[in-house]
C-alpha positions as CSV (number, residue, x, y, z in Angstrom):
1,M,164.5,136.5,80.7
2,M,164.5,133.7,78.1
3,K,165.1,135.0,74.6
4,K,162.3,134.7,72.0
5,I,163.1,132.2,69.3
6,L,161.1,130.1,66.8
7,L,160.9,126.4,67.9
8,T,162.1,125.3,64.4
9,D,165.2,127.6,64.7
10,L,166.0,126.3,68.2
11,V,165.8,122.7,66.9
12,L,168.3,123.6,64.1
13,E,170.6,125.1,66.7
14,S,170.3,122.0,68.9
15,K,171.2,119.7,66.0
16,E,174.4,121.7,65.5
17,A,175.1,121.7,69.3
18,I,175.0,117.9,69.6
19,K,177.4,117.3,66.7
20,P,180.6,117.5,68.9
21,I,179.2,114.7,71.0
22,Q,179.4,112.4,68.0
23,Y,176.1,110.6,68.5
24,S,175.4,107.8,66.0
25,A,173.3,108.6,63.0
26,S,170.4,106.5,64.4
27,T,170.5,108.5,67.7
28,V,170.4,111.8,65.9
29,Y,167.5,110.5,63.8
30,Q,165.6,109.5,66.9
31,Y,166.1,113.0,68.4
32,G,164.8,114.4,65.1
33,L,161.6,112.4,65.4
34,A,161.1,113.6,69.0
35,W,161.6,117.2,68.0
36,D,159.1,116.8,65.1
37,E,156.6,115.5,67.7
38,L,157.3,118.6,69.8
39,I,156.8,120.9,66.8
40,Y,153.4,119.3,66.0
41,F,152.5,119.6,69.7
42,F,153.3,123.3,69.7
43,K,151.3,123.8,66.4
44,S,148.3,122.1,68.0
45,H,148.4,124.7,70.7
46,G,148.8,127.6,68.3
47,Q,152.4,128.2,69.3
48,T,155.4,128.6,66.9
49,Y,157.9,130.3,69.3
50,F,159.6,128.1,72.0
51,S,158.0,128.1,75.4
52,K,159.7,126.3,78.3
53,K,156.3,126.0,80.0
54,L,154.6,124.4,77.0
55,A,157.7,122.1,76.4
56,I,157.5,120.9,80.0
57,R,153.7,120.2,79.5
58,F,154.7,118.1,76.5
59,V,156.9,116.0,78.7
60,Q,154.1,115.8,81.4
61,D,151.6,114.7,78.8
62,S,154.1,112.1,77.6
63,K,154.4,110.8,81.1
64,A,150.7,110.4,81.3
65,E,150.7,108.5,78.0
66,L,153.4,106.2,79.5
67,D,151.4,105.6,82.7
68,Q,148.3,104.7,80.6
69,G,150.3,102.3,78.4
70,F,150.0,104.3,75.2
71,I,153.8,104.7,74.6
72,K,156.9,102.7,75.7
73,E,159.3,104.0,78.3
74,W,162.1,104.5,75.8
75,R,159.9,106.9,73.8
76,Y,159.0,108.9,76.9
77,K,162.7,109.2,77.9
78,L,163.6,110.3,74.4
79,R,161.0,113.0,74.4
80,R,162.1,114.2,77.9
81,L,165.7,114.3,76.9
82,S,165.0,116.1,73.6
83,V,163.3,118.9,75.5
84,Q,166.2,119.1,78.0
85,I,168.6,119.5,75.1
86,L,166.5,122.4,73.7
87,I,166.3,124.1,77.1
88,E,170.1,123.8,77.7
89,V,171.0,125.0,74.2
90,L,168.6,128.0,74.6
91,E,170.0,128.9,78.1
92,T,173.7,128.3,77.5
93,G,174.2,128.3,73.8
94,S,175.7,124.8,73.9
95,Y,174.9,121.2,75.0
96,L,177.1,119.2,77.4
97,W,176.2,115.6,77.6
98,K,175.4,114.3,81.1
99,F,173.2,111.9,82.9
100,H,169.7,113.2,83.7
101,H,168.8,111.6,86.9
102,K,165.2,111.4,88.1
103,D,164.5,113.6,91.2
104,A,165.2,111.2,94.0
105,N,162.9,113.2,96.3
106,S,160.0,113.2,93.9
107,S,158.0,110.7,96.1
108,L,158.3,112.9,99.1
109,T,155.7,115.6,100.1
110,N,156.9,119.2,99.9
111,Q,157.4,119.3,103.7
112,M,159.5,116.2,103.7
113,K,161.5,117.5,100.7
114,L,162.3,120.7,102.6
115,L,163.5,118.6,105.6
116,H,165.6,116.4,103.5
117,N,167.2,119.4,101.7
118,A,168.0,121.0,105.0
119,Y,169.7,117.9,106.2
120,S,171.7,117.7,103.0
121,A,172.8,121.3,103.5
122,E,173.8,120.5,107.1
123,L,176.0,117.6,105.9
124,T,177.8,119.9,103.4
125,V,178.4,122.6,106.1
126,A,179.8,119.9,108.4
127,G,182.4,119.1,105.7
128,K,181.3,115.6,105.0
129,G,182.8,113.9,101.9
130,N,180.8,113.3,98.8
131,G,180.5,109.6,99.5
132,T,179.3,110.1,103.1
133,C,176.8,112.8,102.0
134,G,175.4,110.5,99.3
135,C,175.0,107.6,101.7
136,Y,173.5,109.6,104.5
137,E,171.1,111.3,102.2
138,V,169.8,108.0,100.9
139,V,169.2,106.6,104.4
140,A,167.4,109.8,105.4
141,R,165.2,109.7,102.3
142,Q,164.4,106.0,103.0
143,F,163.4,106.9,106.5
144,L,161.2,109.8,105.5
145,I,159.5,107.6,102.8
146,Y,158.8,105.0,105.5
147,V,157.4,107.6,107.9
148,Q,155.2,109.1,105.1
149,N,154.0,105.9,103.3
150,E,154.1,103.2,105.9
151,L,153.4,105.0,109.2
152,H,151.3,107.8,107.6
153,M,152.4,110.5,110.0
154,G,154.7,113.5,110.3
155,V,158.1,113.4,111.9
156,S,156.8,115.4,115.0
157,Q,154.6,112.4,115.9
158,L,157.5,109.8,115.8
159,R,158.2,107.7,118.9
160,L,161.0,105.3,119.8
161,G,158.9,102.3,118.6
162,D,158.5,103.8,115.2
163,V,162.2,104.0,114.7
164,G,162.6,100.4,116.1
165,S,160.1,99.1,113.5
166,F,162.0,100.9,110.6
167,I,165.2,98.9,111.2
168,P,163.9,95.4,110.3
169,Y,162.0,97.0,107.5
170,I,165.0,98.6,105.9
171,S,167.3,95.7,106.6
172,K,165.7,93.8,103.7
173,F,167.4,96.3,101.3
174,Y,170.9,96.1,102.7
175,Q,173.6,93.4,102.9
176,V,174.4,92.3,106.4
177,T,177.8,93.9,106.2
178,S,176.3,97.3,105.2
179,M,173.9,97.6,108.2
180,C,176.6,99.2,110.4
181,T,176.9,102.1,107.9
182,M,173.2,102.4,107.5
183,L,172.7,102.6,111.3
184,S,175.3,105.3,111.5
185,A,173.6,107.3,108.8
186,L,170.2,106.9,110.6
187,R,171.7,108.1,113.9
188,S,173.0,111.2,112.1
189,F,169.6,112.1,110.7
190,L,167.7,111.5,113.9
191,C,170.2,113.7,115.8
192,F,169.7,116.4,113.2
193,M,165.9,116.3,113.6
194,Y,166.2,116.5,117.4
195,K,168.7,119.3,117.2
196,K,166.3,121.3,115.1
197,G,163.4,120.6,117.5
198,L,161.4,118.5,115.0
199,T,161.0,115.6,117.4
200,E,160.1,115.5,121.1
201,E,162.2,112.5,122.0
202,K,165.8,111.6,121.3
203,L,164.9,108.9,118.8
204,V,168.5,108.0,118.3
205,K,168.1,105.9,121.5
206,A,166.1,103.4,119.5
207,V,169.0,102.7,117.1
208,P,171.2,99.7,118.1
209,S,174.8,100.5,119.0
210,S,176.1,98.6,115.9
211,G,175.0,96.5,113.1
212,A,176.1,93.0,112.2
213,R,179.7,92.2,112.9
214,K,181.9,92.8,109.9
215,N,183.7,90.0,108.3
216,S,187.3,90.2,109.5
217,V,188.8,88.4,106.6
218,V,188.9,90.7,103.5
219,P,188.1,89.1,100.1
220,T,191.0,88.5,97.7
221,I,191.7,86.6,94.5
222,K,194.7,84.3,93.9
223,K,197.5,85.0,91.4
224,I,196.2,82.3,89.1
225,E,192.8,84.0,89.1
226,E,194.3,87.3,88.2
227,N,196.1,85.8,85.2
228,Q,192.8,84.1,84.2
229,L,191.0,87.5,84.4
230,L,193.6,89.2,82.2
231,Q,193.7,86.4,79.7
232,S,189.9,86.5,79.3
233,I,189.9,90.1,78.0
234,D,189.9,90.5,74.3
235,R,192.7,93.1,73.6
236,T,192.0,93.4,69.9
237,T,189.1,95.8,70.5
238,R,189.2,99.3,71.8
239,I,186.9,98.4,74.8
240,G,189.1,95.4,75.5
241,K,192.2,97.5,75.5
242,R,190.5,99.9,77.9
243,N,189.3,97.2,80.3
244,Y,192.6,95.4,80.3
245,A,194.5,98.6,81.1
246,M,192.0,99.4,84.0
247,V,192.1,95.9,85.5
248,L,195.9,95.7,85.3
249,L,196.3,99.2,86.8
250,A,194.1,98.2,89.7
251,M,196.0,94.9,90.2
252,R,199.5,96.4,90.1
253,T,198.9,99.7,92.0
254,G,195.8,99.1,94.3
255,L,194.2,102.3,93.2
256,R,190.6,102.8,94.2
257,S,188.0,102.7,91.5
258,I,187.1,106.4,91.9
259,D,190.8,107.4,91.4
260,I,191.0,105.1,88.3
261,V,188.0,106.7,86.6
262,N,189.3,110.2,87.5
263,L,192.8,109.5,86.3
264,E,194.0,112.2,83.9
265,L,196.7,112.2,81.2
266,S,198.6,114.9,83.2
267,D,198.8,112.5,86.2
268,I,201.1,110.2,84.2
269,D,204.8,111.2,83.9
270,W,206.1,108.9,81.2
271,R,209.7,110.0,81.5
272,K,209.9,109.6,85.3
273,R,207.6,106.5,85.1
274,T,205.3,107.7,87.8
275,I,201.6,108.2,88.4
276,S,200.8,111.1,90.7
277,I,197.3,111.9,91.9
278,T,195.4,113.5,94.7
279,Q,193.2,110.8,96.2
280,K,189.4,111.5,96.0
281,K,188.6,109.8,99.3
282,N,191.1,111.5,101.7
283,R,192.5,114.3,99.5
284,R,196.0,113.0,100.2
285,P,198.7,113.1,97.4
286,L,199.9,109.8,96.2
287,T,202.8,108.9,93.8
288,L,203.2,105.4,92.5
289,P,205.7,103.8,90.1
290,L,204.5,103.3,86.5
291,L,205.4,99.6,86.0
292,A,206.3,98.5,82.5
293,D,203.3,96.3,81.9
294,V,200.9,98.9,83.2
295,G,202.5,101.6,81.0
296,N,202.4,99.4,78.0
297,S,198.7,98.6,78.4
298,L,197.9,102.3,79.0
299,A,199.8,103.3,75.8
300,D,198.2,100.5,73.8
301,Y,194.7,101.8,74.8
302,L,195.5,105.6,74.4
303,L,196.8,105.1,70.9
304,A,193.6,103.3,70.0
305,R,191.1,105.7,71.5
306,H,191.6,108.8,69.3
307,H,190.1,111.4,71.6
308,S,191.5,114.6,73.2
309,S,189.7,114.3,76.6
310,P,192.0,115.0,79.5
311,Y,190.7,111.9,81.2
312,V,192.4,108.5,80.5
313,F,189.5,106.1,80.6
314,L,186.5,107.0,78.4
315,R,183.2,105.5,77.2
316,C,183.8,103.5,74.0
317,Q,180.5,104.8,72.5
318,P,179.5,108.4,71.9
319,P,179.5,110.6,73.7
320,Y,183.1,109.9,74.6
321,T,183.0,111.2,78.2
322,K,184.9,109.8,81.2
323,L,183.5,106.7,82.9
324,S,181.2,107.2,85.8
325,G,182.3,103.9,87.5
326,C,184.1,100.6,87.2
327,F,181.7,98.1,88.8
328,S,180.0,96.9,85.6
329,I,183.5,96.4,84.0
330,S,184.8,94.2,86.8
331,C,181.6,92.2,86.9
332,S,181.7,91.5,83.1
333,V,185.4,90.6,83.2
334,M,184.9,88.2,86.1
335,K,181.8,86.7,84.5
336,K,183.8,86.0,81.3
337,A,186.6,84.5,83.3
338,S,184.1,82.4,85.4
339,I,185.6,83.9,88.7
340,R,183.6,84.8,91.8
341,Q,180.2,84.2,90.4
342,S,178.4,83.4,93.6
343,D,175.8,86.0,94.7
344,N,177.6,86.6,98.0
345,Q,181.0,87.2,96.5
346,R,182.2,90.8,96.0
347,K,183.1,91.7,92.4
348,G,184.2,95.3,92.5
349,F,187.6,96.7,91.7
350,H,188.3,97.0,95.4
351,I,189.1,93.3,95.5
352,F,192.3,94.0,93.4
353,R,193.3,96.4,96.1
354,H,192.8,93.7,98.8
355,S,194.7,91.2,96.7
356,L,197.7,93.5,96.3
357,A,197.9,94.2,100.0
358,A,197.7,90.5,100.8
359,R,200.4,89.6,98.3
360,M,202.7,92.3,99.8
361,L,202.1,90.9,103.3
362,S,203.0,87.4,102.2
363,Q,206.3,88.8,100.8
364,E,207.0,90.2,104.3
365,I,206.8,93.8,103.1
366,P,206.4,96.1,106.2
367,L,202.9,97.3,107.0
368,S,204.1,100.9,106.8
369,V,205.2,100.4,103.1
370,I,201.9,98.8,102.3
371,S,200.0,101.7,103.9
372,N,202.0,104.2,101.9
373,T,201.4,102.2,98.7
374,L,197.7,102.1,99.2
375,G,197.6,105.8,100.2
376,H,196.1,105.3,103.7
377,G,196.0,108.2,106.0
378,S,196.9,105.9,109.0
379,M,198.8,102.7,109.2
380,A,195.9,101.3,111.3
381,S,193.8,101.3,108.1
382,S,196.1,98.6,106.7
383,K,195.9,96.3,109.6
384,V,192.7,94.8,108.3
385,Y,194.8,93.0,105.7
386,L,196.7,91.0,108.3
387,S,193.8,88.6,108.2
388,T,194.7,87.6,104.7
389,D,198.3,86.3,105.6
390,G,197.4,82.8,106.6
391,E,200.9,81.4,106.6
392,H,202.3,84.0,109.0
393,L,199.2,83.9,111.2
394,K,199.8,80.1,111.8
395,T,203.0,81.1,113.7
396,C,200.8,83.1,116.1
397,A,198.7,80.1,117.1
398,L,199.1,79.0,120.7
399,S,200.0,75.4,121.5
400,L,197.5,73.3,123.4
401,K,200.3,71.5,125.2
402,G,199.8,71.4,128.9
403,I,196.1,72.0,128.9
404,E,195.0,68.5,127.8
405,V,191.6,67.4,129.2
406,T,190.3,64.0,129.7
407,K,187.1,62.6,128.2
408,E,185.5,62.6,131.6
409,K,186.2,66.3,132.1
410,L,184.5,67.1,128.8
411,L,181.5,65.2,129.9
């Protein structure tokens, strides 16, 4: 049972609870304004003690004001977060900063939500990785929204043609190279529904065997472009030191972005000059050499960040928590360096991984060594990089000698 406390007292406790997060003075001031609005709302309802139910109603009324155009979206979000802080402080005695994501299933009916939740639980029981679960859950949600809002029917009424019409509809939201993954996720969800007896037909029959053919040549950047990227980063600022260290680490080691953002200080052995992690994707241990330039860039950043977090790469604005991803960083760095700015060119950190593998191949380093460096579970995973070694592929080309044809034969 939630303890009884005056709203004004809870606000005071919350102001103390957010101090360790080191919000800027303007942010703290904004929260204060939102809490003052909440106090006024409670007084207008004759309430001085905190009530979670009434606080949620305050948020709901604010959403209605937003929808009617009476307040801006930033004010609504501020009010919502201010209430979430109060509730967390009351229930736990402290406040841990985190993203407050909107309920992704909010647009589904209750029946559809239950179905989606059951599928999510099934994926977890099956031992699927976090990345796979996230992807499959998104596709399942998109399919249910399509059935609900476009077809206006329940899943028990679905037929093969309905699934067939969904594929061109959803293809507008995916890149051509992502359709294969999307179709695999769709098959999984349709099999789940049939297994549970929710559909009469095996709707998976309506899903094509594969999506568009994947591009066999993986994207890379040249050595001169890597230097251009590094030189474009302003290393006089804390954010510049961080970005430089992250990009250089990716270029020299080929670490995946998820392993970079989850890198901890304890993973670095400065004396042995190694980086040892357990990879997030395949749970395999990986030890890499800590090269001198990488170590220097890391030390330069760590000495400038002044924070005791166990994670290496942190946000440069309060709250100083670990980064949630790298994509925005690589995009901004590439934009500043005027590299890979076409819409169809990939800009994520993974391209540094591709480039490292391509360079090692060009130096005639065995594929087994490349596989170990990149932390692949199987050497077959590294064979995709063979397409990047143009010079050695030329030696595999077959001669046309002896199969000449005349002009008449061509006609």
